[in-house]
KELUMLUM-262800 format. One line per 4 residues: for each residue x, y, z of C-alpha. Coordinates in pm, 1 decimal. Layout:
X Y Z  ...
END
This chain:
-2792.2 -395.2 -237.6  -2496.5 -353.9 -6.2  -2218.7 -106.6 -52.9  -1846.6 -172.3 -80.1
-1636.5 -58.3 211.6  -1286.6 78.1 153.5  -965.5 59.9 356.7  -676.8 295.9 261.3
-345.4 419.4 387.1  -351.5 793.9 456.9  21.1 868.5 475.2  313.2 745.9 257.7
243.0 375.2 306.3  343.3 120.5 565.0  61.2 226.5 801.0  -38.0 -134.6 884.5
-316.2 -184.4 628.8  -255.0 -561.8 599.5  -302.4 -614.5 970.6  -624.5 -413.1 986.4
-766.7 -594.1 682.1  -687.8 -925.0 850.1  -864.1 -805.4 1167.6  -1169.7 -682.5 975.1
-1196.3 -983.9 737.3  -1431.2 -1189.7 964.3  -1693.9 -917.4 902.9  -1671.2 -948.8 524.6
-1737.8 -1203.1 251.8  -1493.0 -1071.7 -7.3  -1160.3 -891.6 22.7  -1059.8 -721.5 -304.3
-728.0 -553.0 -398.2  -795.0 -266.0 -641.4  -451.7 -120.7 -737.2  -76.1 -150.6 -695.8
131.8 -460.4 -731.3  444.2 -619.5 -589.2  571.9 -281.5 -477.6  324.8 -319.6 -187.0
426.9 -503.1 131.4  137.7 -579.5 364.1  266.8 -734.3 688.8  43.6 -946.7 913.9
151.2 -1097.3 1242.4  -33.0 -1359.8 1448.6  62.9 -1659.3 1662.0  410.4 -1515.8 1683.7
470.3 -1548.6 1307.8  512.5 -1263.1 1059.8  355.9 -1286.7 714.4  429.2 -1051.1 426.9
197.3 -1026.1 120.9  268.0 -823.0 -191.1  0.7 -898.8 -450.2  -242.8 -1127.7 -270.4
-516.2 -963.7 -59.8  -468.1 -965.7 316.0  -776.9 -1178.1 382.5  -613.6 -1487.7 238.9
-554.0 -1650.7 577.0  -930.9 -1677.1 629.7  -1019.0 -1984.5 422.4  -1394.2 -1923.1 419.9
-1350.8 -1574.2 269.1  -1311.8 -1496.5 -100.3  -1009.6 -1287.3 -203.6  -999.7 -1106.9 -536.5
-713.0 -947.1 -727.6  -890.3 -675.3 -922.4  -835.8 -535.0 -1269.3  -641.2 -236.8 -1133.8
-368.8 -455.8 -982.0  -40.9 -549.8 -1154.0  82.4 -911.0 -1127.8  444.8 -1019.7 -1159.3
408.5 -1397.1 -1209.4  740.1 -1496.6 -1043.6  663.3 -1288.7 -735.4  310.9 -1422.8 -730.9
446.4 -1776.4 -747.1  680.5 -1703.3 -454.4  386.9 -1577.0 -249.0  184.2 -1887.4 -330.2
477.5 -2110.3 -229.5  510.1 -1923.8 103.0  139.6 -1970.6 171.1  164.2 -2344.4 88.5
440.3 -2375.4 347.9  191.8 -2239.0 604.6  -71.3 -2491.9 485.3  -277.8 -2221.9 312.4
-415.9 -2334.1 -21.1  -491.6 -2011.5 -198.7  -644.4 -2190.3 -500.0  -953.6 -2244.0 -284.3
-1034.2 -1880.5 -216.6  -842.4 -1649.5 -451.5  -986.3 -1516.7 -777.1  -796.8 -1311.1 -1035.0
-933.6 -1054.5 -1277.6  -874.3 -1130.7 -1643.3  -813.9 -762.9 -1691.4  -524.8 -734.0 -1437.4
-209.1 -637.3 -1621.8  112.7 -841.1 -1618.4  458.6 -715.3 -1526.8  708.2 -855.6 -1778.1
1078.9 -910.2 -1702.8  1156.8 -619.7 -1931.6  922.8 -393.8 -1736.2  1160.1 -445.5 -1444.0
1450.9 -371.8 -1676.0  1288.3 -48.5 -1791.5  1231.2 48.1 -1425.4  1603.4 23.9 -1363.9
1682.8 203.6 -1690.8  1449.3 491.6 -1606.3  1592.9 532.6 -1255.1  1947.0 531.4 -1392.5
1855.6 796.1 -1647.7  1713.6 1024.2 -1373.9  2047.8 1045.1 -1203.1  2018.4 1266.4 -895.4
1642.3 1299.9 -957.7  1564.1 936.6 -875.2  1218.3 886.1 -722.7  1317.7 580.4 -514.6
1141.0 315.4 -721.6  1112.1 -33.4 -579.8  1233.2 -156.7 -922.8  945.2 -406.1 -949.2
839.6 -280.9 -1290.6  531.3 -93.1 -1165.9  577.9 235.0 -1353.1  666.3 83.0 -1689.3
376.9 -168.2 -1667.2  124.2 108.6 -1591.0  282.4 310.9 -1873.4  213.7 27.5 -2116.0
-136.5 -4.4 -1980.2  -205.8 365.2 -2056.3  -28.9 333.0 -2394.1  -259.8 40.8 -2474.5
25.8 -199.9 -2536.5  20.1 -401.2 -2212.8  -52.7 -769.1 -2161.2  -327.6 -884.3 -1928.7
-386.5 -1201.6 -1728.4  -653.7 -1319.7 -1975.4  -402.9 -1288.9 -2255.6  -184.7 -1579.1 -2131.6
-463.0 -1814.1 -2258.0  -451.7 -1667.7 -2609.4  -283.1 -1858.5 -2891.9  -68.0 -1560.3 -2992.7
43.6 -1471.4 -2637.6  411.4 -1556.7 -2695.1  419.3 -1351.0 -3012.8  273.0 -1050.2 -2836.4
515.3 -1099.2 -2545.8  813.7 -1094.3 -2780.1  696.1 -776.9 -2955.5  661.0 -592.3 -2628.6
992.9 -729.9 -2503.0  1176.6 -607.5 -2809.5  1014.4 -267.9 -2778.1  1141.7 -237.5 -2416.2
1492.2 -342.2 -2513.2  1504.2 -76.6 -2784.6  1386.3 182.8 -2538.5  1637.0 84.3 -2273.1
1924.5 109.8 -2521.1  1819.3 462.9 -2616.1  1870.3 545.8 -2246.1  2227.0 406.1 -2267.4
2132.7 118.8 -2039.1  2347.8 -193.8 -2046.5  2076.0 -451.9 -2125.0  2324.3 -741.3 -2143.3
2447.0 -673.8 -1789.0  2097.6 -643.8 -1634.1  2005.6 -909.4 -1376.5  1695.8 -991.4 -1167.5
1756.9 -1195.6 -851.2  2099.5 -1288.4 -983.4  1965.8 -1414.3 -1316.3  2023.9 -1269.1 -1662.9
1724.4 -1129.6 -1849.7  1697.3 -1448.4 -2061.2  1726.4 -1673.7 -1754.5  1467.7 -1478.4 -1562.2
1236.7 -1484.1 -1865.6  1245.2 -1862.4 -1863.9  1155.0 -1863.5 -1496.0  878.4 -1604.2 -1564.2
727.6 -1821.7 -1837.4  732.3 -2127.5 -1613.7  560.7 -1933.3 -1337.4  257.6 -1876.9 -1560.7
162.2 -2241.2 -1487.1  108.2 -2140.6 -1125.3  -106.1 -1842.0 -1233.2  -317.4 -2077.3 -1449.9
-410.9 -2283.1 -1143.5  -643.2 -1999.5 -1031.2  -983.5 -1903.3 -1149.8  -977.5 -1603.8 -1382.8
-1291.4 -1394.6 -1365.8  -1461.3 -1090.1 -1516.9  -1413.9 -920.1 -1183.3  -1639.6 -617.4 -1250.3
-1935.9 -856.3 -1300.0  -1832.8 -1068.6 -1004.9  -1807.4 -776.5 -756.1  -2133.7 -616.6 -863.6
-2311.5 -952.4 -837.1  -2175.7 -986.0 -486.0  -2319.6 -644.4 -394.8  -2656.4 -739.0 -546.2
-2653.6 -1057.3 -333.3  -2587.7 -837.6 -27.8  -2246.9 -985.8 32.3  -2006.7 -764.0 224.8
-1707.7 -651.0 22.1  -1395.3 -476.2 156.4  -1168.3 -301.1 -96.7  -806.4 -312.7 13.3
-571.9 -35.5 -105.4  -194.0 -51.1 -145.1  64.0 225.3 -94.4  -120.5 530.6 41.7
-290.5 860.7 -22.7  22.4 1076.8 -33.3  164.3 847.9 -302.2  -135.9 886.2 -532.6
-44.8 971.4 -892.5  -277.4 1272.5 -896.1  -294.2 1400.2 -541.3  26.2 1274.8 -382.5
367.9 1444.1 -364.1  422.7 1417.4 -740.5  658.7 1312.1 -892.6  760.9 1118.0 -582.3
454.9 895.4 -603.5  344.1 556.3 -728.4  185.8 503.7 -1071.2  -175.7 439.3 -971.1
-468.9 602.5 -795.8  -441.4 495.7 -435.7  -750.4 691.4 -325.4  -1113.2 596.1 -285.9
-1186.1 691.0 -643.5  -938.0 420.9 -750.7  -1177.3 158.1 -615.4  -1424.3 244.8 -890.6
-1172.6 204.7 -1172.6  -975.3 -73.8 -1004.9  -1272.9 -300.7 -939.0  -1545.0 -170.5 -1175.6
-1796.3 -35.8 -926.1  -2003.7 279.0 -936.2  -1924.3 574.1 -707.8  -2271.3 527.4 -552.2
-2161.2 181.7 -441.4  -1901.1 312.4 -193.9  -1991.5 272.9 169.6  -1758.0 329.0 465.4
-1407.1 464.8 399.1  -1164.2 354.5 664.5  -834.5 533.0 673.7  -519.1 403.6 837.5
-255.4 632.5 995.7  39.7 566.6 1218.9  61.5 766.3 1541.2  371.4 920.7 1374.5
484.0 936.9 1008.1  720.8 736.1 793.4  833.2 750.5 431.1  1045.4 524.2 214.4
1259.7 674.2 -64.6  1282.2 1026.5 -191.5  1029.1 1308.8 -165.5  912.1 1582.6 70.3
855.4 1499.5 439.5  797.9 1816.3 646.3  801.1 1650.2 990.0  1102.1 1425.2 929.0
1336.5 1391.3 1226.6  1712.1 1372.5 1178.6  1796.9 1329.6 1543.7  1799.6 1051.7 1799.4
1421.0 1061.8 1833.3  1390.1 985.0 1460.3  1632.3 699.9 1504.2  1439.6 576.6 1810.5
1115.9 572.9 1609.2  1290.4 372.4 1338.3  1441.6 119.1 1574.9  1143.9 75.7 1812.3
896.8 70.5 1523.2  1109.0 -171.1 1320.2  1073.6 73.7 1033.4  1227.6 -124.4 744.5
1038.8 -171.8 417.1  863.7 -509.0 379.3  930.5 -495.7 2.6  1264.2 -322.2 -16.8
1420.8 -367.0 325.3  1516.8 0.4 320.5  1510.7 198.2 645.6  1212.2 427.5 658.0
1244.8 796.9 727.0  1061.5 884.6 1045.8  893.3 1196.0 1186.1  598.6 1337.1 1383.6
238.0 1288.7 1270.6  142.0 1547.0 1010.1  -208.6 1682.5 1053.1  -226.2 1909.1 744.3
-144.0 1602.6 532.8  -386.1 1382.8 728.6  -670.8 1632.7 696.4  -597.3 1651.4 322.0
-611.9 1272.0 298.2  -941.8 1258.5 484.0  -1085.8 1525.5 256.0  -979.0 1365.0 -72.7
-1097.4 1018.6 31.8  -1410.2 1102.4 225.1  -1281.2 908.9 525.7  -1549.6 812.3 773.8
-1339.4 619.2 1025.4  -977.9 632.7 1134.4  -755.8 348.3 1256.2  -438.3 455.7 1437.6
-148.6 209.6 1443.2  184.3 179.3 1628.2  85.9 389.5 1927.9  303.0 156.7 2137.7
619.3 270.4 1954.4  617.2 596.2 2150.3  555.8 440.8 2494.4  885.0 571.8 2628.1
872.2 928.6 2494.5  856.7 1212.4 2745.9  687.7 1433.5 2484.0  501.7 1345.6 2167.1
461.4 1615.1 1900.0  197.0 1676.5 1640.3  233.2 1906.7 1335.5  -79.6 2121.3 1322.7
21.3 2365.9 1047.8  302.3 2464.1 814.6  513.4 2781.6 801.9  599.8 2862.6 441.6
784.3 3183.2 347.9  665.1 3355.3 665.1  299.6 3260.2 635.1  106.0 2991.2 814.5
-113.0 2743.9 622.0  -294.0 2419.9 694.6  -312.9 2327.7 324.3  -84.8 2117.8 109.8
77.6 2363.6 -134.8  140.5 2288.6 -499.0  507.9 2369.4 -434.0  527.9 2093.8 -167.3
846.5 1955.9 -322.7  1029.2 2278.5 -380.9  972.2 2521.9 -96.2  1108.0 2497.2 263.5
824.6 2385.4 489.1  859.1 2430.0 865.7  609.0 2232.6 1076.7  430.1 2401.4 1360.1
451.9 2143.6 1643.0  209.2 2104.8 1928.2  355.6 1903.5 2216.5  167.5 1639.4 2416.5
281.4 1479.3 2735.1  391.6 1120.6 2678.7  212.7 827.2 2844.3  538.9 671.7 2964.2
409.3 318.5 3014.8  373.3 -12.2 2836.8  40.2 -81.6 2662.4  88.6 -455.4 2688.0
-211.4 -633.9 2833.7  -462.1 -348.0 2778.8  -779.7 -493.9 2630.5  -1016.8 -192.8 2616.5
-980.4 146.7 2444.6  -1120.1 312.2 2755.2  -830.1 171.0 2960.1  -560.3 332.0 2748.0
-344.4 583.9 2939.1  -502.2 927.8 2979.5  -221.0 1103.1 2790.1  -250.3 865.5 2494.1
-631.7 919.6 2484.6  -564.6 1293.2 2482.3  -331.4 1255.3 2188.1  -583.8 1039.0 2000.9
-861.9 1288.0 2086.2  -653.6 1566.5 1930.7  -630.2 1361.5 1608.5  -1007.9 1333.1 1602.6
-1047.9 1705.7 1667.6  -796.4 1803.4 1400.6  -947.5 1573.9 1130.7  -1314.2 1579.8 1227.6
-1316.1 1199.7 1193.4  -1372.7 950.0 1475.0  -1108.8 694.5 1559.4  -1263.2 349.1 1528.4
-969.7 162.0 1675.6  -606.9 189.1 1781.9  -339.6 -77.5 1741.0  -100.3 -127.6 2037.3
120.9 -413.5 1912.5  201.2 -595.8 1587.8  -33.3 -880.8 1682.0  -384.4 -901.9 1535.4
-526.3 -944.2 1888.5  -410.7 -600.5 2001.3  -649.8 -378.8 1802.3  -875.5 -194.9 2047.6
-1206.1 -65.1 1913.1  -1336.3 250.5 2071.4  -1697.8 146.1 2083.1  -1649.4 -217.1 2192.1
END
């Protein structure tokens, strides 16, 4: 019986997970998303064309591979339909290799309304939600009032939909939210609801499965399964920078609940990190740069959210946070992306510890959000050259290899590969 391998982001998201999944997909039979929803934005680039996925697993462009949306994922039918339409325009027929868990929860139009209402109510304490309805949908899941994919086939689905909708409207009004003025994509709530209901026909074109049975049968048949995470470790609901986090477990343990596999079924855990750090929205970011270097990272790295379009905050790589992520997730291999973004830098810095109230620590404190944290920076000489055309890890510039070696030393985890451009061809494996 094979084990399920896991691929996760180790920072605050946007590490390049989609690209690495796409690169690894030929080695697997099944690619399975286990949490998150349309708040994710996984960008793939090949043949000079950029592709952005939000709900659909990143192995979808490989027609001979099965892709599964697991029970831990949230599906917004209109956004799902838009993704399917975009794939069709690229001559990709996802109905041939995409399965959907019956237990995956649905995001209703009023979940998106509640997201906006909750953010408005927080005032200056906004968490920077993507406003895709993620938090309210997971709230209903935990409250045992949510609707699932399998429910759309039930005879009383519309009745249950209306009950939940009216509950959301009452809640929004108690927050002094103007329900009548609320719009999604320029449509009123009623108009968007009509579009949402129509989009269920697209959802019904796909095969709904009991995904926990499906995945475990695949493992018994010795098929190779890759679990694809969304968001990242530092946005985990339990171990991230709470409350500036997402609403699901983004860590390795989330694979077990998001797909229905036993902990003993977990194999390799592959963690993705940028060669620097970025973050979208509010929350602590000890190594954030507010100078021209931070702006240079943003511009050269094209650091704008695939889902929101917001400029990402940029800073140096944070080793205390990365070590923490490796520990929590049991990371066995690292993938480092966007090394090429710093090609022109004279000096590249790495945070190796924090100074907090006059003491040095390499741990993530409980008070991460509330105390001033000063990063201890270790400088590395820049490589000052283009990486274009390099085909072997061993041929990377000496100074870049020294920087990557320091990451391995600091984390105790080997680097399996480094990405040196947005294209899927430019992922260099260390042992190949």
